[in-house]
C-alpha positions as CSV (number, residue, x, y, z in Angstrom):
1,M,8.4,83.0,-5.6
2,Q,6.3,81.2,-3.1
3,L,4.1,77.6,-3.4
4,R,1.0,76.5,-1.7
5,N,1.6,73.3,0.0
6,L,-0.7,70.8,-0.9
7,P,-2.3,68.2,1.4
8,L,-1.9,64.2,0.9
9,L,-4.4,62.7,-1.5
10,P,-6.7,59.7,0.8
11,T,-6.7,56.8,-0.9
12,N,-10.6,56.9,-1.8
13,A,-10.0,60.3,-3.5
14,I,-11.5,60.8,-6.9
15,F,-10.9,62.4,-9.8
16,H,-13.6,65.3,-11.8
17,R,-13.1,66.6,-14.8
18,Q,-14.0,70.6,-14.0
19,T,-15.3,72.3,-17.5
20,R,-14.7,76.2,-16.6
21,P,-11.6,77.5,-15.6
22,S,-10.3,77.7,-12.6
23,I,-8.4,79.9,-9.9
24,R,-5.3,77.8,-10.8
25,Q,-6.0,78.1,-14.4
26,S,-5.7,82.2,-14.0
27,S,-2.9,82.4,-12.2
28,P,-0.3,84.0,-13.5
29,F,2.3,81.3,-12.2
30,C,0.5,78.3,-14.2
31,S,2.1,77.5,-17.9
32,T,-0.3,74.3,-18.3
33,P,-3.8,75.1,-18.0
34,S,-5.4,71.8,-16.1
35,T,-8.7,70.8,-16.2
36,L,-8.9,67.8,-13.5
37,L,-9.9,69.1,-9.7
38,L,-9.8,67.0,-7.1
39,K,-13.0,66.3,-4.7
40,I,-12.5,64.8,-1.8
41,N,-15.1,62.3,-0.9
42,P,-15.0,61.3,3.3
43,R,-14.5,57.2,3.9
44,I,-15.8,55.7,5.0
45,P,-15.0,52.4,7.7
46,Q,-16.8,49.3,6.6
47,S,-15.6,46.3,9.2
48,A,-15.2,42.6,8.3
49,T,-19.2,42.3,8.5
50,T,-20.7,45.0,6.7
51,R,-17.8,44.7,3.9
52,P,-19.6,44.2,0.5
53,I,-18.5,40.9,-1.4
54,D,-17.0,41.0,-4.3
55,P,-18.9,40.3,-7.4
56,Y,-15.8,39.9,-9.8
57,T,-14.9,36.4,-7.0
58,N,-17.8,35.3,-6.7
59,N,-19.7,36.1,-10.3
60,N,-16.5,35.3,-12.2
61,P,-16.9,31.7,-13.8
62,R,-13.9,31.5,-14.5
63,T,-13.0,31.0,-10.4
64,A,-13.7,27.7,-9.2
65,P,-15.0,27.2,-5.5
66,P,-12.1,25.0,-3.2
67,S,-12.0,21.4,-4.2
68,M,-13.6,18.9,-1.4
69,S,-10.4,17.5,0.9
70,G,-10.6,14.4,3.5
71,T,-10.0,10.7,3.6
72,F,-12.3,7.8,2.7
73,A,-11.6,3.6,2.1
74,V,-12.4,1.2,-0.5
75,H,-11.9,-2.3,-0.7
76,K,-9.8,-3.0,-3.1
77,P,-10.2,-6.5,-5.0
78,A,-7.5,-9.2,-5.2
79,G,-5.8,-9.2,-8.7
80,V,-4.3,-5.5,-8.9
81,S,-2.1,-3.4,-7.2
82,S,-2.8,-0.7,-4.4
83,A,-1.7,2.5,-7.1
84,T,-3.5,0.8,-9.9
85,F,-7.0,0.4,-8.3
86,M,-6.7,3.7,-6.3
87,E,-6.0,5.5,-10.0
88,T,-9.1,3.8,-10.6
89,V,-10.8,5.4,-8.4
90,Q,-9.1,8.7,-9.6
91,R,-10.0,8.6,-12.9
92,K,-14.0,7.5,-11.7
93,M,-14.2,10.4,-9.6
94,E,-13.0,13.0,-12.3
95,A,-16.3,13.3,-13.4
96,D,-17.5,15.5,-10.3
97,S,-16.4,19.1,-10.4
98,E,-15.8,18.6,-6.5
99,F,-13.5,16.5,-6.3
100,I,-11.0,17.9,-9.0
101,N,-8.1,20.2,-6.8
102,T,-8.6,23.3,-7.8
103,S,-5.3,24.8,-5.4
104,M,-2.6,23.2,-7.7
105,T,-0.7,25.9,-9.2
106,R,-0.5,26.2,-12.9
107,E,2.7,24.1,-13.3
108,E,1.7,21.4,-11.4
109,R,-1.5,21.4,-13.7
110,Q,1.2,21.1,-16.4
111,K,3.1,18.2,-15.0
112,R,-0.4,16.4,-14.5
113,K,-1.1,16.4,-17.9
114,R,2.0,16.1,-19.5
115,R,2.2,12.7,-17.7
116,K,-1.2,12.1,-18.0
117,M,-2.2,11.8,-14.0
118,P,-5.7,12.3,-13.4
119,K,-7.0,15.4,-12.2
120,V,-7.7,14.9,-8.9
121,K,-5.0,14.3,-6.2
122,M,-5.2,11.4,-4.4
123,G,-2.9,9.0,-2.1
124,H,-3.4,5.7,0.1
125,G,-2.6,5.0,3.2
126,G,-0.3,1.6,3.1
127,T,0.9,-0.6,0.5
128,L,-2.1,-3.8,0.4
129,D,-0.4,-6.8,-1.6
130,P,-1.8,-7.2,-5.1
131,A,-2.8,-11.0,-4.1
132,A,-4.4,-9.6,-1.2
133,D,-8.1,-7.9,-0.9
134,G,-9.6,-5.6,2.1
135,V,-9.3,-2.3,3.4
136,L,-7.1,0.5,0.9
137,V,-7.3,4.3,2.7
138,L,-7.2,7.0,0.3
139,G,-6.6,10.8,0.7
140,V,-8.0,13.8,-1.6
141,N,-6.2,16.5,-2.2
142,E,-5.6,18.2,1.8
143,G,-7.1,14.4,2.5
144,T,-3.7,13.5,1.5
145,K,-1.6,15.0,4.4
146,R,-3.3,12.8,7.3
147,L,-2.0,9.5,5.3
148,G,0.1,8.8,7.6
149,D,-1.8,7.9,10.8
150,Y,-2.6,5.3,8.4
151,L,0.3,4.1,8.2
152,N,1.4,3.7,11.7
153,C,-2.2,2.5,12.9
154,S,-3.2,-0.8,14.3
155,K,-4.3,-2.9,11.2
156,T,-6.8,-6.8,11.5
157,Y,-5.6,-10.3,8.6
158,E,-7.7,-12.6,7.9
159,V,-5.6,-14.8,6.0
160,V,-5.8,-18.3,5.0
161,A,-2.9,-21.0,5.4
162,H,-2.1,-23.4,3.1
163,F,0.2,-26.4,4.6
164,G,2.4,-28.2,2.3
165,C,5.4,-26.5,0.5
166,S,6.9,-23.0,0.8
167,T,7.4,-20.7,-2.1
168,T,10.2,-17.7,-3.3
169,T,7.2,-14.8,-2.3
170,Y,5.8,-16.4,0.5
171,D,2.4,-16.7,-1.6
172,A,0.6,-19.0,-3.9
173,E,2.0,-16.3,-6.7
174,G,5.4,-17.6,-6.1
175,S,7.7,-20.8,-6.5
176,V,8.1,-23.6,-4.8
177,L,10.9,-23.3,-2.5
178,D,10.7,-26.6,-0.4
179,R,7.9,-29.3,0.2
180,V,7.8,-30.8,3.5
181,S,4.9,-33.8,5.1
182,T,1.8,-32.5,6.8
183,T,0.3,-36.0,8.1
184,D,1.0,-34.9,11.9
185,I,-0.4,-31.8,11.7
186,T,-2.6,-30.9,14.7
187,K,-5.3,-27.7,16.0
188,E,-3.4,-28.2,19.7
189,M,0.4,-27.9,17.4
190,I,-0.1,-25.0,16.0
191,E,-2.0,-23.4,19.3
192,Q,1.4,-24.2,21.0
193,V,3.3,-22.2,18.1
194,L,0.6,-19.6,18.3
195,Q,1.8,-18.1,21.9
196,H,5.4,-17.2,20.9
197,F,4.2,-15.4,18.0
198,R,2.3,-13.2,20.1
199,G,3.8,-9.3,21.1
200,E,6.3,-7.5,19.8
201,I,8.7,-9.7,18.1
202,Q,11.5,-9.6,15.6
203,Q,10.4,-10.3,11.7
204,I,12.7,-10.6,8.7
205,P,10.4,-9.4,6.2
206,P,9.9,-10.9,2.8
207,I,11.9,-10.2,-0.3
208,Y,9.4,-9.9,-2.4
209,S,8.2,-6.6,-0.6
210,A,8.3,-2.5,-1.6
211,L,11.5,-2.1,1.5
212,K,14.0,0.2,0.2
213,I,17.5,-0.6,0.3
214,G,19.9,1.1,-1.7
215,G,17.4,3.1,-3.8
216,S,16.3,-0.2,-5.2
217,K,13.2,-2.2,-3.6
218,L,13.4,-5.0,-2.7
219,Y,11.6,-7.5,-5.2
220,E,13.3,-5.1,-8.0
221,Y,16.4,-7.5,-6.2
222,A,14.9,-10.4,-6.1
223,R,13.2,-10.1,-9.4
224,N,16.8,-9.4,-10.9
225,L,18.4,-11.9,-9.0
226,E,20.9,-10.1,-8.0
227,S,22.9,-9.3,-4.3
228,L,21.3,-6.8,-1.6
229,P,23.7,-3.8,-1.1
230,R,23.8,-5.4,2.6
231,N,21.3,-7.5,5.1
232,I,17.7,-6.4,5.9
233,S,18.1,-6.1,10.2
234,P,15.0,-8.3,11.9
235,R,12.2,-5.8,12.2
236,P,10.3,-4.9,15.7
237,V,6.8,-5.8,15.3
238,T,4.2,-5.9,17.7
239,I,1.3,-8.6,17.3
240,H,-1.9,-7.4,19.4
241,S,-3.4,-10.6,18.7
242,L,-3.6,-13.5,17.0
243,E,-6.1,-16.6,17.1
244,I,-7.5,-19.7,15.2
245,M,-10.7,-19.3,13.2
246,G,-12.1,-22.7,12.8
247,D,-10.7,-26.3,12.5
248,I,-7.9,-27.6,10.1
249,L,-9.6,-28.0,6.7
250,Y,-8.6,-30.9,4.1
251,D,-11.2,-30.4,2.0
252,H,-10.6,-26.8,0.0
253,E,-10.5,-25.6,-3.5
254,Y,-7.0,-24.6,-3.0
255,M,-3.8,-25.6,-4.4
256,L,0.0,-25.7,-4.4
257,P,2.0,-24.1,-6.5
258,T,3.5,-26.4,-9.3
259,K,6.5,-24.5,-10.6
260,K,9.7,-25.5,-8.8
261,A,11.7,-23.1,-7.8
262,T,15.3,-22.1,-10.0
263,T,18.5,-22.7,-7.9
264,D,18.7,-19.2,-8.2
265,E,16.1,-18.2,-6.6
266,K,16.9,-20.8,-4.0
267,F,20.1,-19.1,-3.7
268,Q,19.1,-15.9,-3.2
269,E,16.2,-16.9,-0.9
270,R,18.6,-18.7,1.5
271,V,21.4,-15.9,1.2
272,F,18.7,-13.5,2.9
273,R,17.7,-15.7,4.7
274,D,20.5,-16.7,6.7
275,A,21.4,-13.2,7.2
276,G,18.1,-12.4,9.2
277,L,18.4,-15.9,11.1
278,K,22.3,-14.8,12.4
279,E,20.1,-11.6,13.7
280,L,17.8,-13.5,14.7
281,V,20.1,-16.0,17.1
282,K,21.5,-12.7,18.2
283,L,18.7,-11.7,19.9
284,G,17.7,-15.4,21.5
285,N,15.5,-16.9,18.8
286,K,15.6,-20.3,19.5
287,Y,13.2,-21.0,16.5
288,A,16.0,-19.0,14.3
289,E,18.6,-21.1,15.6
290,M,16.1,-24.2,14.4
291,E,16.1,-23.6,11.1
292,L,19.3,-22.2,10.2
293,R,20.4,-25.6,12.2
294,C,18.6,-27.3,9.3
295,L,20.0,-24.9,6.2
296,G,23.4,-25.8,7.5
297,D,22.1,-29.5,7.1
298,K,20.4,-29.3,3.8
299,G,23.4,-27.4,2.3
300,S,25.6,-30.2,3.2
301,S,23.9,-32.9,1.6
302,E,23.3,-31.1,-1.7
303,S,25.5,-33.1,-4.6
304,A,28.6,-31.5,-5.8
305,T,27.3,-30.6,-9.0
306,E,24.6,-28.2,-7.7
307,R,26.9,-26.9,-4.5
308,E,29.4,-26.3,-7.9
309,S,25.9,-24.3,-10.2
310,L,25.6,-22.2,-7.0
311,A,29.3,-20.8,-6.6
312,L,29.0,-20.5,-10.5
313,G,26.0,-18.9,-11.1
314,A,24.9,-21.0,-13.3
315,E,21.9,-22.9,-14.2
316,P,21.3,-27.0,-13.4
317,P,20.0,-28.1,-16.9
318,D,17.0,-29.0,-16.2
319,A,16.2,-26.9,-13.3
320,E,14.9,-23.3,-15.9
321,G,10.8,-24.1,-15.7
322,E,10.4,-28.0,-14.3
323,V,7.1,-28.1,-13.3
324,L,7.0,-30.1,-9.6
325,V,3.5,-32.2,-9.6
326,E,1.4,-31.7,-6.5
327,H,-1.6,-33.7,-8.0
328,P,-0.7,-35.5,-11.2
329,V,-3.0,-36.1,-14.2
330,N,-3.0,-39.6,-14.1
331,I,-2.3,-40.7,-9.8
332,G,-1.6,-43.9,-10.7
333,E,1.8,-43.7,-13.0
334,P,4.2,-43.8,-10.8
335,E,7.0,-42.2,-12.4
336,S,5.4,-38.3,-11.2
337,D,5.1,-39.8,-8.0
338,Q,8.2,-41.5,-7.6
339,L,10.6,-38.5,-9.0
340,V,8.8,-36.1,-7.4
341,A,9.4,-37.7,-4.1
342,A,12.5,-38.3,-4.5
343,Q,13.8,-35.2,-5.2
344,Q,11.8,-33.9,-1.5
345,N,12.7,-37.5,0.4
346,L,8.6,-37.6,0.4
347,S,6.9,-40.9,0.1
348,A,4.8,-41.1,-3.3
349,A,1.3,-41.3,-0.7
350,E,2.8,-38.1,1.4
351,I,2.6,-35.9,-2.1
352,T,-0.6,-37.0,-3.1
353,A,-2.2,-36.5,-0.2
354,P,-4.6,-33.2,0.8
355,H,-2.5,-31.3,2.5
356,P,-4.7,-28.8,4.9
357,I,-5.8,-24.9,5.4
358,V,-5.8,-23.4,8.4
359,A,-7.5,-19.3,8.5
360,F,-5.8,-16.7,11.4
361,R,-7.1,-13.7,12.5
362,A,-3.9,-11.4,13.3
363,T,-4.6,-7.8,14.5
364,V,-0.7,-6.4,13.9
365,S,1.3,-3.2,14.1
366,S,2.6,-1.0,11.7
367,G,4.9,-3.0,9.3
368,T,4.6,-5.8,10.0
369,Y,4.2,-8.4,7.0
370,I,1.5,-11.3,7.0
371,R,3.2,-13.6,4.8
372,S,6.1,-13.4,6.8
373,L,4.2,-14.5,9.5
374,V,3.3,-17.2,8.1
375,H,6.1,-18.4,6.9
376,D,7.7,-18.1,10.5
377,I,5.0,-20.2,12.3
378,A,5.4,-22.7,9.5
379,I,8.7,-23.4,10.0
380,A,8.4,-23.0,14.1
381,M,6.3,-26.2,13.8
382,G,8.6,-27.9,11.3
383,A,6.5,-27.5,9.1
384,R,5.4,-25.5,5.1
385,A,2.6,-23.1,5.0
386,H,2.0,-20.2,2.6
387,V,-0.2,-17.2,1.9
388,A,-3.5,-18.8,0.4
389,K,-5.5,-15.7,0.8
390,L,-5.6,-12.4,2.6
391,T,-7.3,-10.2,4.0
392,R,-7.3,-7.0,5.6
393,T,-10.3,-5.8,7.5
394,R,-9.4,-3.1,9.8
395,Q,-7.4,-0.3,9.6
396,G,-7.6,1.8,12.2
397,D,-11.6,3.0,12.3
398,W,-12.7,1.6,8.2
399,E,-13.6,-1.3,8.7
400,V,-15.2,-3.6,5.7
401,G,-18.6,-4.2,6.0
402,K,-19.2,-0.8,7.9
403,N,-17.9,2.9,6.5
404,I,-16.3,1.7,3.2
405,I,-16.9,2.0,0.0
406,P,-17.5,-1.7,-1.8
407,A,-15.3,-2.4,-4.9
408,D,-18.3,-3.6,-6.6
409,D,-20.1,-0.1,-6.7
410,I,-16.8,1.3,-7.8
411,E,-16.3,-0.8,-10.7
412,G,-19.9,-1.7,-11.9
413,K,-21.7,1.5,-10.7
414,D,-22.2,5.3,-11.8
415,L,-19.9,7.5,-9.6
416,S,-24.0,9.2,-8.7
417,E,-24.4,6.5,-6.5
418,W,-21.4,6.5,-4.4
419,A,-20.2,9.0,-4.1
420,P,-22.6,10.7,-2.3
421,K,-20.8,8.3,0.5
422,V,-18.2,9.3,0.2
423,K,-17.9,12.7,0.7
424,F,-20.1,12.2,3.8
425,Y,-16.7,10.5,5.3
426,M,-14.4,13.1,3.4
427,K,-16.0,15.5,5.4
428,N,-17.8,13.3,8.7
429,G,-14.7,10.9,9.3
430,P,-15.1,7.1,10.0
431,L,-17.0,6.9,13.1
432,A,-20.2,8.8,11.8
433,E,-22.8,6.8,10.9
434,Y,-24.4,7.1,7.4
435,E,-27.0,7.1,6.4
436,Q,-28.6,7.0,2.9
């Protein structure tokens, strides 16, 4: 028996049903009649420009359009963390389907739904302290991959330093560590010290910070009063510019913190600071050497009872919850003034005297802590200070009053009023000029 050589079928072959008998059907070798014949249609080549649009992809309502991606900046208010305010923006932007990430896998969508996470994928380019306000750069969807550029860029801050005491957190939220008289502070003295803090310097980060060591953040060790697995070395940072804004002001609205740090808090801060200062001394920092000497003198003057409490990790009976009255309710009450003055070796007049504030503007590199900068400047002057107010006015090309979304718009207005501005900067970048 001789078999026929059948040609290969092209991909655009179409099967047609045949009603009349074919030659193959009448052949004695065909045991099973077939009612199908092949009709070959010639293939027409189609270029990318003439290829017809797939009607399913464009007309099917289940196929979502690609989501928007990019970066923009908001003005984070004081009193809220960066992560919390970012989630507020995410929840608001869920009302616009253009921001919802459509490229997520099924597993990612289920994970976000299970954890009750917002549908808009978002990240921020650098944490801003909860007590601070100012520029917070946000990335949406694929824009989150570009946030690393804003972690390494320079930033500008405006800070109000309140002289008179230092705190555990280096800002007004912490407990009081030390009090020092401020009667002899002058603008010339500050200017003389500032020149040593410009350019490339070594900085000890605050223990109340988000830096990680041993898998945990530093502020977690601080809040739990735990010892660190290892010492934190000073970090190199660059202070591009550092200037005083205005004059020293004694008439202001800021009040010094009143809660005194416990013995354990003081001990933890001293151990942490002492380790960093010893590293700075090796690098030739004269101010670190002076502070170490001062800490040594202060430690030798402590009472035996307090030293024993520090060694045993015990709390002195009157330390927990004790409040230092900076401005007593009744100024004429002598016992309050004398008590505070005796604790800090200051006169009653110095305790009740107003303490000045000084405003600075600083442009710094990535990784610089303004709280540590203010803390170190005050110590170099022989004084103590903490941050009373901090605003990040610029980060990269994003700047307050120029191309960021105000917090009042996000919290008090409908999404339709500020979403067009967000979409504009996500598409055109921070240097474009927005026109309403």
